[in-house]
C-alpha positions as CSV (number, residue, x, y, z in Angstrom):
1,X,0.0,0.0,0.0
2,X,1.1,3.5,-0.7
3,X,0.0,6.8,0.8
4,X,-1.0,9.9,-1.3
5,X,-2.5,13.2,-0.1
6,X,-6.0,14.3,-1.2
7,X,-7.5,17.7,-0.4
8,X,-10.6,19.8,-0.5
9,X,-10.1,23.5,-1.3
10,X,-12.5,26.4,-0.9
11,X,-11.9,29.8,-2.3
12,X,-13.5,33.1,-1.2
13,X,-13.6,36.5,-2.7
14,X,-12.3,38.8,0.1
15,X,-12.6,42.1,-1.7
16,X,-12.4,44.9,0.7
17,X,-9.9,43.1,3.0
18,X,-6.2,43.9,2.9
19,X,-3.0,43.1,4.8
20,X,-0.6,45.6,6.3
21,X,3.1,44.7,6.5
22,X,3.2,41.9,3.9
23,X,1.5,41.0,0.7
24,X,0.2,37.6,1.7
25,X,-0.1,35.3,4.7
26,X,-0.3,31.5,5.2
27,X,-1.8,30.1,8.4
28,X,-1.7,26.3,9.3
29,X,-4.4,24.6,11.3
30,X,-3.5,21.0,12.2
31,X,-6.6,19.0,13.0
32,X,-5.4,15.4,13.7
33,X,-5.1,13.5,10.5
34,X,-6.3,16.6,8.5
35,X,-4.1,19.7,7.9
36,X,-5.9,22.9,7.0
37,X,-3.9,25.7,5.4
38,X,-5.4,29.2,5.1
39,X,-4.0,31.5,2.5
40,X,-4.7,35.3,2.5
41,X,-3.5,37.3,-0.4
42,X,-3.9,38.2,-4.1
43,X,-2.6,35.0,-5.7
44,X,-4.4,31.7,-4.8
45,X,-2.0,28.8,-4.5
46,X,-4.1,26.4,-6.7
47,X,-5.4,26.7,-10.2
48,X,-9.0,27.7,-10.4
49,X,-11.2,25.8,-12.9
50,X,-13.7,27.8,-15.0
51,X,-16.6,26.6,-17.1
52,X,-18.4,28.5,-19.8
53,X,-22.0,27.5,-20.5
54,X,-23.4,28.5,-23.8
55,X,-26.8,30.2,-24.4
56,X,-29.9,28.1,-24.1
57,X,-31.0,26.6,-27.5
58,X,-34.6,27.3,-28.5
59,X,-36.8,24.2,-28.9
60,X,-38.7,26.0,-31.7
61,X,-36.9,25.4,-35.0
62,X,-38.7,28.5,-36.5
63,X,-37.7,30.8,-33.7
64,X,-35.2,33.5,-34.2
65,X,-32.0,34.0,-32.4
66,X,-32.1,33.3,-28.7
67,X,-32.0,36.2,-26.2
68,X,-30.2,33.9,-23.7
69,X,-26.6,34.8,-22.8
70,X,-23.7,32.5,-22.0
71,X,-22.4,32.5,-18.5
72,X,-19.2,31.6,-16.8
73,X,-18.6,29.6,-13.6
74,X,-17.3,31.0,-11.3
75,X,-19.2,34.2,-11.9
76,X,-17.2,37.2,-13.2
77,X,-18.7,39.2,-10.4
78,X,-16.8,37.0,-7.9
79,X,-13.7,35.8,-9.8
80,X,-11.2,37.2,-10.4
81,X,-10.8,39.7,-7.7
82,X,-8.0,41.6,-5.8
83,X,-7.8,39.6,-2.6
84,X,-8.7,36.0,-1.8
85,X,-9.1,33.6,1.2
86,X,-8.1,30.1,0.2
87,X,-8.7,27.1,2.5
88,X,-7.3,23.7,1.7
89,X,-7.9,20.7,3.9
90,X,-5.5,17.8,3.2
91,X,-5.3,14.3,4.5
92,X,-3.5,11.1,3.5
93,X,-5.2,8.1,2.0
94,X,-3.9,4.6,1.3
95,X,-4.0,3.0,-2.2
96,X,-2.7,-0.2,-3.5
97,X,0.7,0.0,-5.2
98,X,-0.6,-0.5,-8.7
99,X,-3.2,2.3,-8.5
100,X,-0.8,4.6,-6.8
101,X,1.9,4.0,-9.4
102,X,-0.5,4.6,-12.3
103,X,-1.8,7.8,-10.6
104,X,1.8,9.1,-10.3
105,X,2.2,8.2,-14.0
106,X,-0.8,10.4,-14.8
107,X,-3.1,7.5,-15.9
108,X,-6.7,8.8,-16.3
109,X,-8.3,5.6,-14.9
110,X,-6.2,5.7,-11.8
111,X,-6.9,9.4,-11.4
112,X,-10.7,8.7,-11.5
113,X,-10.3,6.0,-8.8
114,X,-8.3,8.4,-6.6
115,X,-11.1,11.1,-6.9
116,X,-13.8,8.5,-6.1
117,X,-11.8,7.8,-2.9
118,X,-11.4,11.5,-2.3
119,X,-15.1,12.1,-2.6
120,X,-15.7,9.4,0.1
121,X,-13.5,11.5,2.4
122,X,-15.2,14.8,1.4
123,X,-17.6,15.0,4.4
124,X,-14.6,14.9,6.9
125,X,-12.8,17.5,4.8
126,X,-15.9,19.7,4.6
127,X,-16.3,19.7,8.3
128,X,-12.6,20.7,8.7
129,X,-13.1,23.6,6.3
130,X,-16.3,24.7,8.0
131,X,-14.6,24.7,11.3
132,X,-11.5,26.7,10.2
133,X,-13.5,29.1,7.9
134,X,-15.9,29.8,10.8
135,X,-13.0,30.5,13.2
136,X,-11.3,32.8,10.6
137,X,-14.5,34.7,10.0
138,X,-15.2,35.2,13.7
139,X,-11.8,36.1,14.9
140,X,-10.2,37.9,11.9
141,X,-13.1,39.3,9.8
142,X,-16.3,38.1,8.2
143,X,-15.2,39.7,4.9
144,X,-12.7,36.8,4.5
145,X,-15.5,34.2,4.2
146,X,-18.6,36.2,3.0
147,X,-18.4,35.5,-0.7
148,X,-17.6,31.9,-1.8
149,X,-16.2,31.4,-5.3
150,X,-15.6,27.7,-5.8
151,X,-14.8,24.4,-4.1
152,X,-12.4,21.9,-5.6
153,X,-11.0,18.4,-4.8
154,X,-7.3,17.9,-5.1
155,X,-5.0,14.8,-5.5
156,X,-1.3,15.5,-5.0
157,X,1.6,13.6,-6.6
158,X,5.0,13.0,-5.1
159,X,8.2,15.0,-5.7
160,X,6.3,18.2,-6.7
161,X,4.6,16.5,-9.7
162,X,1.5,18.1,-11.2
163,X,-1.5,17.7,-9.0
164,X,-4.9,16.8,-10.3
165,X,-8.1,18.7,-9.4
166,X,-11.8,18.4,-9.9
167,X,-14.4,21.1,-9.8
168,X,-18.2,20.8,-9.7
169,X,-20.7,22.9,-11.6
170,X,-23.5,24.1,-9.3
171,X,-26.7,23.4,-11.2
172,X,-30.2,24.4,-10.2
173,X,-32.8,23.1,-12.7
174,X,-35.7,25.5,-13.1
175,X,-38.7,25.3,-15.3
176,X,-39.4,27.9,-18.0
177,X,-42.7,29.7,-18.3
178,X,-44.3,31.9,-21.0
179,X,-46.9,34.4,-19.9
180,X,-49.5,35.2,-22.6
181,X,-50.1,39.0,-22.6
182,X,-52.4,39.2,-25.6
183,X,-55.4,41.4,-25.3
184,X,-57.7,38.5,-24.6
185,X,-55.7,37.5,-21.5
186,X,-55.1,40.9,-19.9
187,X,-58.2,40.7,-17.8
188,X,-57.2,37.3,-16.6
189,X,-53.8,38.7,-15.5
190,X,-55.5,41.5,-13.7
191,X,-57.6,39.0,-11.6
192,X,-54.3,37.5,-10.3
193,X,-53.6,40.7,-8.3
194,X,-55.7,40.1,-5.2
195,X,-56.8,42.0,-2.1
196,X,-55.7,41.2,1.4
197,X,-58.1,39.2,3.5
198,X,-59.6,40.7,6.7
199,X,-57.1,40.9,9.5
200,X,-54.0,41.4,7.4
201,X,-52.6,44.9,7.2
202,X,-50.2,46.0,4.4
203,X,-47.3,46.2,7.0
204,X,-47.9,42.8,8.4
205,X,-48.3,41.2,4.9
206,X,-45.2,42.9,3.6
207,X,-43.1,41.3,6.4
208,X,-44.3,37.8,5.4
209,X,-43.7,38.4,1.7
210,X,-40.3,39.9,2.4
211,X,-39.2,36.6,4.0
212,X,-40.7,34.7,1.1
213,X,-38.6,36.8,-1.3
214,X,-35.5,36.0,0.7
215,X,-36.3,32.3,0.5
216,X,-36.8,32.4,-3.2
217,X,-33.4,34.1,-3.6
218,X,-31.4,31.5,-1.5
219,X,-29.1,29.5,-3.8
220,X,-28.1,26.9,-1.3
221,X,-30.6,24.0,-1.0
222,X,-30.4,23.8,2.8
223,X,-30.6,27.5,3.3
224,X,-33.6,27.7,0.9
225,X,-35.3,24.8,2.8
226,X,-34.9,26.4,6.2
227,X,-35.8,29.9,4.9
228,X,-39.1,28.7,3.5
229,X,-40.3,27.9,7.0
230,X,-40.1,31.5,8.2
231,X,-42.9,33.0,6.1
232,X,-44.9,29.8,6.4
233,X,-44.8,29.8,10.2
234,X,-45.8,33.5,10.1
235,X,-49.2,32.7,8.6
236,X,-50.1,29.4,10.3
237,X,-53.1,30.4,12.6
238,X,-53.2,29.5,16.2
239,X,-56.4,27.4,15.9
240,X,-57.7,25.4,18.9
241,X,-57.0,21.7,18.6
242,X,-58.1,18.7,20.5
243,X,-55.2,18.8,22.9
244,X,-56.4,22.1,24.4
245,X,-59.8,20.6,25.3
246,X,-58.1,17.7,27.0
247,X,-55.7,20.1,28.8
248,X,-58.6,22.2,30.1
249,X,-60.4,19.1,31.4
250,X,-57.3,17.9,33.3
251,X,-56.8,21.5,34.7
252,X,-60.4,21.6,36.0
253,X,-60.1,18.2,37.6
254,X,-56.9,19.2,39.4
255,X,-58.6,22.4,40.7
256,X,-61.5,20.3,42.0
257,X,-59.0,18.0,43.8
258,X,-57.3,20.9,45.5
259,X,-60.6,22.5,46.5
260,X,-61.6,19.3,48.2
261,X,-58.6,19.4,50.5
262,X,-58.5,21.0,53.9
263,X,-57.6,24.6,53.4
264,X,-54.0,25.2,54.2
265,X,-51.5,27.8,53.1
266,X,-49.8,25.2,50.8
267,X,-53.1,24.2,49.2
268,X,-54.1,27.8,48.7
269,X,-50.8,28.5,47.0
270,X,-51.1,25.5,44.7
271,X,-54.8,26.3,43.9
272,X,-53.8,29.9,43.0
273,X,-51.0,28.5,40.8
274,X,-53.1,25.9,39.0
275,X,-56.0,28.4,38.4
276,X,-53.6,30.9,36.7
277,X,-52.1,28.3,34.4
278,X,-52.7,28.7,30.7
279,X,-52.4,25.9,28.1
280,X,-49.1,25.6,26.2
281,X,-49.3,26.6,22.6
282,X,-50.0,23.5,20.4
283,X,-47.1,22.2,18.4
284,X,-46.6,23.8,15.0
285,X,-47.4,20.5,13.2
286,X,-50.8,20.2,14.9
287,X,-51.6,23.8,14.1
288,X,-50.8,23.3,10.4
289,X,-52.7,20.0,10.3
290,X,-55.8,21.7,11.8
291,X,-55.5,24.6,9.3
292,X,-55.0,22.4,6.3
293,X,-57.9,20.1,7.4
294,X,-60.3,23.1,7.7
295,X,-59.1,24.7,4.4
296,X,-59.3,21.4,2.5
297,X,-57.2,22.5,-0.4
298,X,-56.6,19.9,-3.1
299,X,-54.0,17.4,-1.8
300,X,-54.4,18.7,1.8
301,X,-53.7,15.2,3.3
302,X,-50.5,15.0,1.4
303,X,-49.6,18.5,2.6
304,X,-49.9,17.5,6.2
305,X,-47.8,14.3,5.7
306,X,-45.1,16.3,3.9
307,X,-45.2,19.1,6.5
308,X,-44.7,16.7,9.4
309,X,-41.7,15.2,7.6
310,X,-40.2,18.6,6.8
311,X,-40.6,20.0,10.3
312,X,-38.6,17.1,11.7
313,X,-35.9,17.7,9.1
314,X,-35.9,21.4,9.9
315,X,-35.6,20.7,13.6
316,X,-32.6,18.4,13.1
317,X,-30.9,21.0,10.9
318,X,-31.5,23.8,13.4
319,X,-30.5,21.8,16.4
320,X,-27.6,19.9,14.9
321,X,-25.3,21.3,17.5
322,X,-26.7,18.9,20.0
323,X,-24.6,15.7,20.4
324,X,-27.7,13.6,20.8
325,X,-29.2,14.7,17.5
326,X,-28.2,13.1,14.1
327,X,-26.8,16.1,12.3
328,X,-26.5,14.6,8.9
329,X,-29.8,15.5,7.2
330,X,-30.0,15.2,3.4
331,X,-32.1,17.9,1.8
332,X,-32.7,17.2,-1.9
333,X,-34.2,19.4,-4.6
334,X,-37.5,17.5,-4.5
335,X,-37.9,18.3,-0.8
336,X,-37.2,22.0,-1.5
337,X,-39.7,22.1,-4.4
338,X,-42.4,20.4,-2.3
339,X,-41.9,22.7,0.7
340,X,-41.9,25.7,-1.7
341,X,-45.2,24.6,-3.2
342,X,-46.8,24.2,0.3
343,X,-45.4,27.5,1.5
344,X,-46.6,29.4,-1.6
345,X,-50.1,28.0,-1.6
346,X,-50.7,28.4,2.1
347,X,-49.3,32.0,2.3
348,X,-51.6,32.9,-0.6
349,X,-54.5,31.3,1.3
350,X,-53.7,33.2,4.5
351,X,-53.2,36.6,2.8
352,X,-55.6,36.5,0.0
353,X,-58.2,33.8,0.8
354,X,-57.3,31.4,-2.0
355,X,-54.4,29.3,-3.3
356,X,-54.4,30.7,-6.9
357,X,-50.6,30.9,-7.2
358,X,-48.6,30.6,-10.4
359,X,-48.8,27.4,-12.4
360,X,-45.9,25.0,-12.0
361,X,-44.9,21.4,-12.6
362,X,-43.8,21.1,-9.0
363,X,-47.4,21.1,-7.9
364,X,-49.1,17.7,-7.9
365,X,-52.4,19.2,-8.9
366,X,-51.0,21.3,-11.7
367,X,-52.9,21.3,-15.0
368,X,-50.2,20.4,-17.6
369,X,-52.3,22.2,-20.3
370,X,-51.6,25.5,-18.6
371,X,-47.9,24.9,-18.0
């Protein structure tokens, strides 16, 4: 067996930050078997891969030239820049002699095997980068880690040979939509601009919709998932549920027991305490289930099932700092689309009295003819 070093690098645009006294700085952070190095300066230590994606091709053969533009990853707004923070977490892995020798000889098949092994180690390297980047942001300055540029996997060769690296292209698949603005459809479009329902002021509604706008703008899947809960929680009404009735009955029974006792100072204190008790607010999942049941939107049973699953996922993500909680929660794009659909329909229901939101394939009850 032979040992080679693999690494995970993360580059940030630190525009606005500068060093006094020297042009660049290298900081080591040893973390057991993982060594993290932090570079601050104008010249990253590794090559940065770029990808140019061409304009979208029209599906209509008779259509004219496309108005779409090509785009570059990383975005020109982020890279290049004048000052960078580069984090690289490196750890050794063991390979059999044949694969290691082929990798050092720059064999493509061996390179692919090395990167498969490196990707297995990626969660550990990611945690190391998150730890060190968080420390640097907290103790030096947040500008150093505010604007991520790219993340790359590295595999190093012995004796200063050329290293290999792999970059990923962040892809979010969105549907396209064409809005018919012919004269016959203008009245239909106008009907989509609703009035607020009773009980909602412009100020209160704007706060909810501001959070929805932030959630729509989130690029990271986990951030988008968690952010969608904020506006949704703002509109879930505090409806009475069965648990409150049961709680009131038990409270009255306890008061009756205390009143039947011989009057003493202790009994009087307990009676006063129990009489003043108010029921705890029902759990969010029960409140949503009660609301969805009463509203009875198409697919409301599926909405309740999905919400119960998502609230558990959200709680695990938010409380992942607790040792007793499993912190590795996978949020996939289907989860985000489903929660987005629920959030949009029920916010519309709360603010405007209906769920007449935009047509989308992510909705199970979507009419394909309208999409």
